[in-house]
C-alpha positions as CSV (number, residue, x, y, z in Angstrom):
1,M,33.7,-62.4,3.0
2,K,31.2,-59.7,2.3
3,D,32.0,-58.1,5.7
4,K,35.6,-57.6,4.8
5,P,35.2,-54.9,2.1
6,K,33.0,-52.9,4.4
7,E,35.7,-52.9,7.0
8,E,38.3,-51.8,4.5
9,K,36.1,-48.9,3.4
10,A,35.6,-47.9,7.1
11,D,39.3,-47.8,7.7
12,K,40.1,-45.6,4.7
13,K,40.8,-42.0,5.4
14,I,39.5,-39.3,3.1
15,V,42.5,-37.6,1.6
16,F,42.5,-34.3,-0.3
17,S,44.9,-33.8,-3.1
18,R,46.9,-30.7,-3.1
19,R,44.8,-29.2,-5.9
20,E,41.5,-29.8,-4.0
21,F,43.0,-28.3,-0.8
22,L,44.1,-25.1,-2.6
23,N,40.7,-24.9,-4.4
24,A,38.9,-25.1,-1.0
25,I,41.1,-22.4,0.5
26,G,40.7,-20.1,-2.6
27,T,36.9,-20.6,-2.7
28,S,36.7,-19.8,1.1
29,A,38.7,-16.6,0.6
30,L,36.5,-15.5,-2.2
31,V,33.3,-16.1,-0.1
32,V,34.7,-14.2,2.9
33,S,35.7,-11.2,0.7
34,G,32.4,-11.3,-1.1
35,V,30.5,-11.2,2.2
36,G,32.7,-8.3,3.4
37,A,32.1,-6.4,0.2
38,A,28.3,-6.9,0.5
39,G,28.4,-5.7,4.1
40,V,30.3,-2.5,3.2
41,T,27.9,-1.9,0.2
42,L,24.8,-2.3,2.3
43,D,26.3,0.1,4.9
44,Y,27.0,2.6,2.2
45,L,23.5,2.4,0.7
46,S,21.7,2.8,4.1
47,P,21.0,6.4,5.0
48,N,22.9,8.0,7.8
49,I,20.4,10.2,9.5
50,L,21.4,12.7,12.1
51,F,18.4,13.6,14.3
52,E,18.9,17.2,15.5
53,P,16.6,18.9,17.9
54,P,14.3,21.6,16.2
55,L,15.6,25.1,16.3
56,K,12.1,26.5,17.0
57,F,10.3,25.2,20.1
58,K,7.7,26.2,22.8
59,V,9.0,26.9,26.3
60,G,5.7,27.4,28.2
61,T,3.5,30.3,29.0
62,P,4.5,33.6,30.6
63,E,2.8,32.5,33.8
64,D,5.3,29.7,34.1
65,Y,8.1,32.2,34.8
66,S,8.1,34.4,37.9
67,P,9.0,38.1,37.5
68,D,12.7,38.9,37.8
69,T,14.0,35.3,37.2
70,V,16.6,33.6,35.0
71,T,15.6,30.1,34.1
72,L,18.0,27.6,32.6
73,D,16.6,25.0,30.2
74,A,19.6,22.7,30.1
75,E,18.1,20.3,27.5
76,R,17.8,23.2,25.0
77,Q,20.8,25.1,26.3
78,I,19.1,28.4,26.8
79,F,18.2,30.9,29.5
80,I,14.7,32.4,29.6
81,V,14.9,35.7,31.4
82,R,11.8,37.5,32.7
83,E,12.3,41.1,33.9
84,E,10.3,42.7,36.7
85,Q,8.2,44.7,34.1
86,G,7.1,41.4,32.4
87,Y,9.7,41.7,29.6
88,F,11.1,38.4,28.2
89,Y,14.3,37.6,26.4
90,C,16.2,34.5,25.6
91,L,20.0,33.9,25.9
92,S,22.2,31.1,24.8
93,A,23.5,29.0,27.8
94,I,26.7,28.1,25.9
95,C,29.9,29.9,26.8
96,T,31.4,31.8,23.9
97,H,34.9,30.8,25.1
98,L,35.0,27.0,24.6
99,G,31.3,25.9,24.5
100,C,30.7,24.9,28.1
101,L,27.2,24.9,29.5
102,T,26.8,27.9,31.9
103,F,24.5,28.3,34.9
104,W,22.8,31.1,36.8
105,K,24.4,32.2,40.1
106,G,21.5,34.0,41.8
107,D,23.5,35.1,44.8
108,E,25.9,37.0,42.5
109,S,23.3,37.9,39.8
110,L,25.7,36.5,37.1
111,I,25.8,33.7,34.5
112,A,28.9,31.6,35.3
113,C,30.9,29.2,33.2
114,P,32.2,26.4,35.4
115,C,35.1,25.4,33.0
116,H,37.3,28.5,32.7
117,G,35.7,31.1,35.0
118,S,34.0,33.4,32.5
119,R,31.2,35.5,33.9
120,F,28.4,37.2,32.1
121,A,25.9,39.8,33.2
122,K,22.2,39.1,33.2
123,H,21.9,40.5,29.7
124,G,24.8,38.3,28.4
125,Q,27.7,40.9,28.4
126,V,31.1,39.6,29.4
127,V,31.9,40.6,32.9
128,R,35.0,38.5,33.4
129,P,37.1,36.9,30.5
130,P,38.3,34.6,28.9
131,A,35.0,34.6,27.0
132,P,35.7,36.7,23.9
133,R,32.0,37.7,23.1
134,P,28.7,38.2,24.9
135,L,26.1,35.4,24.9
136,P,23.9,35.5,21.8
137,H,20.2,36.4,22.2
138,F,17.6,34.3,20.4
139,Q,14.2,35.4,19.1
140,I,11.4,34.8,21.5
141,T,7.8,35.4,20.5
142,L,4.3,34.8,21.7
143,N,2.1,32.5,19.5
144,D,-1.7,32.7,19.1
145,R,-2.2,30.3,22.0
146,G,-0.3,32.5,24.4
147,E,2.8,30.3,24.5
148,L,6.4,31.5,24.4
149,V,8.2,30.3,21.3
150,V,12.0,30.4,21.0
151,D,13.7,30.3,17.6
152,K,17.4,29.5,18.0
153,G,17.9,30.0,14.3
154,E,17.2,33.7,14.7
155,I,19.9,35.6,16.6
156,V,18.7,39.0,17.6
157,S,20.3,42.1,19.0
158,E,20.8,42.5,22.8
159,D,18.1,45.1,23.0
160,Y,15.4,42.8,21.6
161,I,12.7,42.0,24.2
162,L,9.2,40.6,24.2
163,K,6.7,42.7,26.1
164,V,3.9,40.6,27.6
């Protein structure tokens, strides 16, 4: 006879009342919304840092550039130009029309935009539109170690050159 009550307990199903079921659903909804709110709060409190490249950087020594050359630094989006006399200047490699990266066409002695056909002279003047403005010139200096330093934060006039 002692075995019979154990069998009856094993056969019984656990039944939730309507109140218990609604309490479980409500508690689950509160937990899910609390976790979501905590996630949004943590995302708001964490800093959103945008790492931008420095505006002032070294581009090598004057000996790295042959006379009468135009060198594209695609990573920094600039042209380093060395004239025959040893003069240096630095141009933006970004087209003033829609911001495409330009390139040097040595056979034509022009800076060309592959997107919409703008052409610029070696000094950055517009030769063929649709570019509305010439390419900006950036300050280029020589530091105490004899390295060329470009400052993209300083836009200079077209006649600015560095004599080395």
